[in-house]
C-alpha positions in Angstrom: -4.8 14.3 115.8 -7.5 11.9 114.7 -9.7 14.8 113.7 -6.9 16.3 111.6 -6.3 13.0 109.8 -10.0 12.8 109.0 -9.9 16.4 107.6 -6.9 15.5 105.4 -8.7 12.4 104.0 -11.7 14.5 103.1 -9.6 17.1 101.4 -7.9 14.2 99.4 -11.3 12.9 98.3 -12.3 16.3 97.2 -9.1 16.6 95.1 -9.8 13.2 93.5 -13.4 14.3 92.6 -12.0 17.4 90.9 -9.7 15.2 88.8 -12.7 13.3 87.5 -14.4 16.6 86.5 -11.3 17.6 84.6 -11.4 14.3 82.7 -15.0 14.9 81.7 -14.2 18.4 80.5 -11.2 17.1 78.5 -13.5 14.4 76.9 -16.1 17.0 76.0 -13.5 19.3 74.5 -12.1 16.5 72.5 -15.5 15.8 71.0 -15.9 19.5 70.3 -12.5 19.7 68.7 -13.2 16.7 66.5 -16.5 18.3 65.5 -14.6 21.5 64.5 -12.1 19.5 62.5 -14.9 17.7 60.8 -16.6 21.0 60.0 -13.4 22.7 58.7 -12.0 19.7 56.8 -15.1 18.0 55.4 -17.1 21.1 54.7 -14.1 22.8 53.1 -13.6 19.8 50.9 -17.2 19.9 50.0 -16.9 23.5 49.0 -13.8 22.7 46.8 -15.9 20.0 45.1 -18.7 22.5 44.6 -16.3 25.0 43.0 -15.0 22.2 40.7 -18.6 21.4 39.6 -19.3 25.1 39.0 -16.3 25.4 36.8 -17.4 22.3 34.9 -20.9 23.7 34.5 -19.6 27.1 33.3 -17.2 25.4 30.7 -19.9 23.1 29.4 -22.5 25.9 29.1 -20.0 28.0 27.2 -19.2 25.1 24.9 -22.9 24.6 24.2 -23.6 28.3 23.6 -20.6 28.4 21.2 -22.4 25.9 18.9 -25.7 27.8 18.8 -24.7 29.6 15.6 -21.6 27.7 14.6 -20.7 26.3 12.1 -24.0 27.2 10.4 -26.0 30.4 10.9 -28.3 28.4 13.1 -29.9 28.3 15.5 -28.6 24.8 16.2 -30.5 24.1 19.4 -30.0 20.3 19.5 -26.3 20.7 18.4 -25.7 23.2 21.2 -27.4 20.9 23.8 -25.3 17.9 22.7 -22.1 19.9 22.8 -22.8 21.0 26.3 -23.6 17.4 27.5 -20.6 15.8 25.8 -18.1 18.5 27.0 -18.8 17.7 30.7 -16.4 14.8 30.4 -13.5 17.2 29.8 -13.8 18.3 33.5 -12.9 16.6 36.7 -14.0 16.4 40.3 -11.9 14.9 43.1 -9.4 13.9 40.5 -11.9 11.9 38.5 -13.6 12.8 35.2 -17.2 13.8 35.4 -19.6 11.7 33.5 -23.1 13.3 33.4 -24.9 16.6 33.5 -28.3 18.0 32.6 -28.2 20.3 29.6 -31.1 22.3 28.3 -31.6 25.0 25.6 -33.9 28.0 25.8 -33.7 31.7 26.2 -32.4 34.1 28.8 -35.4 36.3 29.5 -34.1 39.8 30.4 -37.6 41.3 30.3 -38.0 39.9 33.8 -36.2 41.3 36.9 -34.2 39.4 37.7 -33.6 37.7 34.4 -34.5 34.0 34.2 -33.8 31.0 32.0 -36.8 29.8 30.1 -36.4 26.1 29.1 -37.2 24.9 25.6 -38.2 28.4 24.3 -36.6 29.3 21.0 -38.3 32.7 20.4 -35.4 35.2 20.8 -35.4 38.9 20.3 -33.6 42.0 21.8 -34.7 40.9 25.4 -34.6 37.1 24.9 -31.1 35.8 24.2 -30.5 32.2 22.9 -29.1 30.3 25.9 -27.8 26.9 27.1 -28.1 25.8 30.7 -26.0 23.1 32.4 -26.7 21.6 35.8 -24.1 19.3 37.5 -24.2 17.5 40.9 -22.7 14.8 42.9 -25.7 13.3 44.6 -27.4 9.9 44.3 -25.6 8.0 41.6 -24.5 11.1 39.6 -20.8 11.5 39.1 -19.7 8.9 41.7 -22.4 10.0 44.1 -22.0 12.2 47.2 -18.6 13.4 48.4 -17.1 11.0 51.0 -16.2 12.5 54.4 -13.2 11.9 56.6 -13.7 13.1 60.2 -17.5 13.5 60.0 -17.8 9.7 59.9 -17.3 9.7 63.6 -20.8 11.3 63.8 -22.3 8.9 61.3 -22.0 11.3 58.3 -20.3 9.2 55.6 -20.9 11.5 52.7 -22.1 15.0 51.6 -24.3 15.5 48.6 -23.1 18.5 46.5 -25.2 20.4 44.0 -26.8 20.8 41.7 -24.9 23.8 40.5 -26.1 25.7 37.4 -24.6 27.8 34.7 -26.3 29.6 31.8 -24.4 30.9 28.8 -25.8 33.0 26.0 -25.1 34.6 22.7 -26.8 37.7 21.4 -26.9 40.1 18.6 -24.2 42.7 19.5 -25.3 45.9 21.2 -21.8 47.2 21.8 -18.2 46.7 20.7 -15.2 47.3 23.0 -12.1 49.1 21.7 -10.6 47.3 18.7 -12.3 45.5 15.8 -14.7 48.0 14.2 -13.9 49.4 10.7 -14.6 53.1 9.9 -17.4 52.3 7.4 -21.1 52.7 8.4 -24.0 50.8 6.9 -27.3 52.6 6.5 -30.2 51.0 8.4 -32.3 50.7 5.1 -29.5 48.6 3.6 -29.1 46.5 6.7 -32.8 45.7 6.6 -32.1 44.0 3.3 -29.7 41.7 4.9 -31.2 38.5 3.5 -30.8 39.8 -0.1 -27.1 40.3 0.2 -25.5 37.6 2.3 -23.5 35.4 -0.1 -20.9 35.7 -2.9 -23.6 35.5 -5.5 -25.4 38.6 -4.2 -22.8 41.3 -3.5 -23.2 45.1 -3.3 -20.9 48.1 -3.3 -20.1 50.8 -0.8 -18.6 54.1 -2.0 -19.6 57.3 -3.7 -23.0 57.6 -5.4 -21.1 58.8 -8.4 -19.6 55.4 -8.9 -22.2 52.8 -8.0 -26.1 52.6 -8.0 -26.9 51.9 -4.3 -26.1 55.3 -2.8 -27.6 54.6 0.6 -25.6 51.4 1.2 -22.7 52.8 3.3 -20.3 55.6 3.9 -17.0 56.4 5.6 -17.2 57.2 9.3 -14.6 58.7 11.7 -16.7 57.1 14.4 -16.9 59.1 17.7 -15.0 62.2 16.4 -15.8 64.8 13.8 -12.6 64.5 11.7 -12.8 64.8 8.0 -9.3 63.7 7.1 -7.5 60.7 5.6 -5.0 60.1 8.5 -7.9 59.7 11.0 -9.5 57.1 8.8 -6.2 55.3 8.2 -5.6 55.1 11.9 -9.0 53.5 12.5 -8.5 51.1 9.7 -5.2 50.0 11.2 -6.0 50.0 14.9 -9.8 50.0 15.2 -11.8 52.2 17.5 -10.0 53.3 20.7 -13.2 53.5 22.6 -16.3 51.4 23.3 -19.2 52.1 20.9 -22.7 51.0 21.7 -26.2 51.3 20.4 -27.4 54.9 20.9 -24.0 56.5 20.5 -23.6 59.0 17.6 -20.8 58.6 15.1 -19.7 61.0 12.4 -20.6 60.2 8.8 -18.5 61.6 5.9 -18.0 60.9 2.2 -14.6 59.9 0.9 -13.2 58.9 -2.4 -9.5 59.1 -1.9 -7.7 56.2 -3.6 -5.5 55.4 -0.6 -8.5 54.5 1.6 -9.7 51.9 -0.8 -6.8 50.2 -2.4 -3.2 50.7 -1.2 -1.3 47.6 0.1 1.5 49.8 1.5 -0.8 52.0 3.7 -3.8 51.3 5.8 -6.7 50.7 3.4 -9.8 48.5 3.0 -7.8 46.3 0.6 -6.0 44.9 3.6 -9.2 43.1 4.5 -10.0 41.5 1.1 -11.3 38.0 1.6 -12.0 38.6 5.3 -15.0 39.2 7.5 -15.1 42.6 9.2 -17.4 44.3 11.7 -19.4 47.5 10.8 -21.8 49.8 12.6 -25.3 50.4 11.4 -26.7 53.9 11.6 -30.3 55.4 11.3 -29.8 57.7 8.4 -30.0 57.4 4.6 -26.4 57.7 3.5 -25.4 59.7 0.5 -22.6 61.7 -1.0 -23.7 64.8 0.9 -24.0 63.2 4.4 -21.9 65.2 6.9 -23.5 64.6 10.2 -23.6 62.6 13.4 -25.8 59.6 13.1 -27.1 57.3 15.8 -25.8 53.7 16.0 -28.7 51.2 15.9 -26.8 48.0 15.6 -23.8 46.1 14.2 -23.3 43.9 11.2 -20.8 41.5 9.7 -19.5 42.2 6.2 -17.2 40.1 3.9 -14.9 42.2 1.8 -14.6 40.8 -1.7 -12.5 43.6 -3.1 -11.7 47.2 -2.6 -11.1 49.2 -5.8 -9.5 52.7 -6.2 -8.8 54.6 -9.3 -11.9 55.9 -11.1 -14.2 53.3 -9.4 -13.6 53.8 -5.7 -15.8 51.1 -4.2 -15.8 48.4 -1.6 -17.6 45.3 -2.8 -18.8 42.6 -0.5 -21.8 40.9 1.2 -23.3 40.6 4.7 -22.2 37.6 6.8 -24.8 35.4 8.4 -23.7 33.8 11.6 -20.7 36.0 12.0 -19.2 35.9 15.5 -18.1 39.5 16.3 -14.9 39.7 18.4 -14.9 42.0 21.5 -18.7 42.5 21.3 -21.4 42.2 23.9 -24.8 43.5 25.0 -27.8 42.9 22.9 -29.2 44.6 19.7 -31.3 43.9 16.6 -30.5 40.8 14.5 -28.3 41.7 11.5 -26.7 38.3 11.4 -23.8 39.0 13.8 -23.5 37.3 17.2 -21.4 37.9 20.3 -19.0 35.3 21.6 -20.7 33.1 24.2 -20.7 34.5 27.7 -21.9 33.5 31.1 -25.0 35.2 32.6 -25.5 32.8 35.6 
């Protein structure tokens, strides 16, 4: 009997020892679970803040790039930089307005692979686009400093630095136009090369038949991507723009046209609809004349201000090239004929 009691006591002690092990395991699991909560909650919050900073950098870079050639033909490097810096305060992080960022101007160098931002450079061409870079962070004393933690404080981590995040926005001379805003009138490359001689109301030129004006190589009607020598096609393009993307290297159809309704007819689609407005035209690599009936290669795009369109015995479109024209629905990169794409993010 005594031996049996001793055995029972030993079994009881063993059971108590196992209870202690369970408590240790529970404690370890609690630490692990708290760590997981800290990881999920605090790191997730940090990622949300990083996303807010990225959105702020994107918006500020676009605001800066939008001022590179606006309101003057530019380039307005310092104006663009200041616009990017000041616009950061329009954005928020953790419910508070941001206060500071680092804004730089330069070029987006697409001659390198991958493309890179080159700070302070102002030499732009078909492979170097004018650019604004914005960097934003919450670290040190910037924008209220690092992001405070909640659960990670248990492990002595009171805050998490976030950033810097970067955004680069560019503008470029258009290399393509998406469906929409492109009138069915082509400008000859020789005329576009004289851009600086015809870019204000005191220096206009005429587009039309060589029988009616002296610069026969200035421009000509185009049915764009289709060979269609008829008035309804041109009227549809005047009213609705091109239904397809057109880019540098594409071939468009050139055709003469002197029908009155294409020049001046307020009741039907005609160029007179655009009097007093800026329009977007393709530039082609041929010398245009009254006898041009051929596909010509697009080599760029140009802005043109329509002063007036005249029918009757004259049949001309009078206007001038536009410097600093922001071409809607355009992108890519091409030669500089004074037109610019809307600002876009490249990083």
